[in-house]
N, C-alpha and C positions, 0 to 999 in steps of 0.2 A: 504494500500500500504506500509506504513512504517513498519507495523508489519511483512509483508511478507519479506521485505528487511532485517529486524533484524534477522528473522529466516534463510534467505538465507546466510547471511554473518556470521551466528553463533556468534553473539555478546554476547550471554549469557542471563541468566534469569534476571540479574541486569539491563541490558539495556531495556529489555522488561517491567520490573516493573517500571522503571523510565519513560518510554514512556507512560505507562498506567496512571501513576500518573499525568504526564503533561497534558494528555488528559482529566483528570477529572474523571477517573474510580475510584470507591470506592474499596479500598483494602479489600478483603475478610478476615475476622478474622478466625484464625485457631480454630476449635472446639475441645476442649479436650474431650477425650473418655476414659472410664475405660479400664484397661488392660485385665480384665477377659472377655471372650466371652459372658458369660451369663449376666453379669452386663452391657456390652456394648449393647446387644440387648434390655434389659429392659430399659436402659437409653434412647435409641433412640425411644423406643415404647412409653414412657410416657413423654418425654421432647421435642421431635421433631416430630410433627404430619406429616410433609411433607416427612418423611423418608420412609414410607410404607403405604399401605392401612389399615393394622391393627392399625397403630399408628393414622391414621385419624379416625378410628372407636372409639378408646379410647378417643381421643380428643372430638369427638361428644358426647359420653356418659358423659364425664366430663362436657361439656358445658350444656347439658340437666339437669344434677344433680344440677349445680349451679343455673340455671334458676328456677328449681322447688324449691330449697331452698329459693331463694329470694322471689318468689311468696308466699310460705308458711309463710315466715317471715312477709310479708306485710298483708296477709289475717288474720293472727293470731291477729292483732291489731284491727280488725273490731268488733264492738259490736255484729253483727249478728252471729259471730262464737264463742262467749264467753258464759259461763254458768251463765250469770248475773241473769236470771230469777229464777233459782233454788237456788242461794246462797243469793239473796237479802232479802227474808223474814227472813232467819235465822239471817242475820246481824242486822235487825231491832229488833229482839227479844232479842239479846244479847247487845243492846246498853248500858244498865245500868250495865252490868256485867263485860265487859272487854274492854280496850281501842282498842283492835284489831278490834272491831266491827265498829269503825269509818273509817276503811279502805275501799276503793272501792271494789266491788265484785271481780274484776279481780285481786286484790292484795291478796285475801284470798287464802292460799294454799289449793290445792285439796288433796284428799286421794291418796295413792300410787296406788290403783286399778284404780281410775279415771284418774290418770296421764298416766298410761301404756295403757289405752284404748283410750286415746285422739288421734284422727287421726293426729293432728299436731305434737304430740310427736313422733308418729310412722314414719311420713315422715321425721322429723328432724333427728331421729336416723338413718334411712336408708341413708340419705345424709351424715351424719357425718361418718358413717362406710366407705362409698366410699372415702370421703376426707382423712380420716385417713389411709386407705389402700394405696391410691395414694401417700400420703406424705411419708409413710414408704418405699414404693418401690423406689421412687426417691431418698430418703436419702441413702438407702442401695446400690443402683446402681450408686450413684454419684461418679465421678472421684476424687473429693476433698470435704471432709466433711466441711472444713473451708470455701471454696468458696460457698458451698451450703447454709450456714447460712448468708453469706454476700450478697446473692441475696435478694432483697427487696420482690420479689414475694413469695419466700419460707417463709419469715417472716410473710407476710400477710396470707398465708395458715395456718401457725401455730396459729396466733392470732384468726383466724376465727374458729378454732377447739377447742381451750382450754376453751372458755366460756361454751361450752356444758357440759364438764366433771365437771367443777367447779360448775355450776348450779345444775347438777344432784346430786353431793355430798352434797351441801348445802341444797337442797330440802329434801334429806333423813335425814339429821341431824335435820332440822327444824321440820319435821313430827315426828321424833322419840322423840324429847323433846318438848312437847307442852307448857311447862312452860317457855321456853326460850324467849328471846327478839325477837319477830317476826317482829316488826317494823324495827329494825336494819337489820335483815337478809333480809327482802324484799327490803330494800333500797340498800343493797349491791348487791343483785341479779339483780336489775334493771340496776345498773351501769355496772355489768359484762356482761349482755346480750347485751349491746351496741356494744360489740366486734363482734357480728354477722353481724353488718352493713358492716364490712370489706369484706364480701363475694362478695360485688358488685365489688370490685377491682380485684377479681379472674377472671372476664370476660376479663380483659386486657391480660391475658395469651393466650387467643385464638383469639385476635383481633390485627392485625398488625397496624391498624389505631390508636388504643388506645396506643399501644407501641410507635408509632411515636410521638403521642401527649405528652406522658410522657417524652420522650427524649427531645422534644422541650422545655417543661416546665423546665426540669432539666438544659438545656443549657442556658435558659433565666432567671435563678433565680436571678441574680444580677439586671437585668433590672426590673423584677417584684417586687423585694424587694424595689427598688428605687421608683417605682410607688406607692406601698402600703405606703411607708414613706410619700410621698407628699400628698397622700389621707388622711393619719392620721393627718398631719399638717392642711389640709383644714378643716377637721371635728372639730378639736380643735378650730381653729380660728372662724369659722362661728357659732359653738355652743356657744362659749363664747359671741360673738356679739349678738346672739339671746337672751341669758340669761340676759345680762345687758340691752338690749332694752326692755325686758318685765319684768324687776325686779320690777317696780312700779305697774304693773298690778295686780289686785286682783286674 
């Protein structure tokens, strides 16, 4: 009723906005769009799934690729899918020859041919190609390159892609120079591969619920920090009490 009266008496857009704000309506944020028509269509296609049916299909493909990548990452750690049986006897034969033989079979680098024919490597490469293509398109079509990298989701996308290329280069360097320090290289590779875990957070791009949860955590950081602080104090107090209570125990 009040909105109809505002329109009837032509009180203007400011009165309507004030009325909507007083009634608790959420103010819609203005979405920045690229000036170029081609970039605008690409930006809507890859960034806003609700803009068209084609954008929904792109989002569905991206979601499937993310799920396949996460499943492959988890299955790759299972002993049933590793070549332990073939590598283990060789490692025992070389026990007295090189320190690298003390490494677990999964840590011994494969040959380049074996790596390229590995199904997990093929699936990983296909997923990375899609992630890289999607990131490049969104970067090229973005209305502001600065705001693009200020978005935490784009940073997560970049972090989830970079470890693949670093691992690939280090694998080639390690296999090309057999006399190099493989223990150090393998340790570095394991740390770098942890970046693939960030692909789990890519799911939040396609889930409104996860986005709301992230915004809720962001808005409650002060309270959560206070809770963690008191929890830390409790851990220190009770652990100290337990230590001194059991100090005389053998």
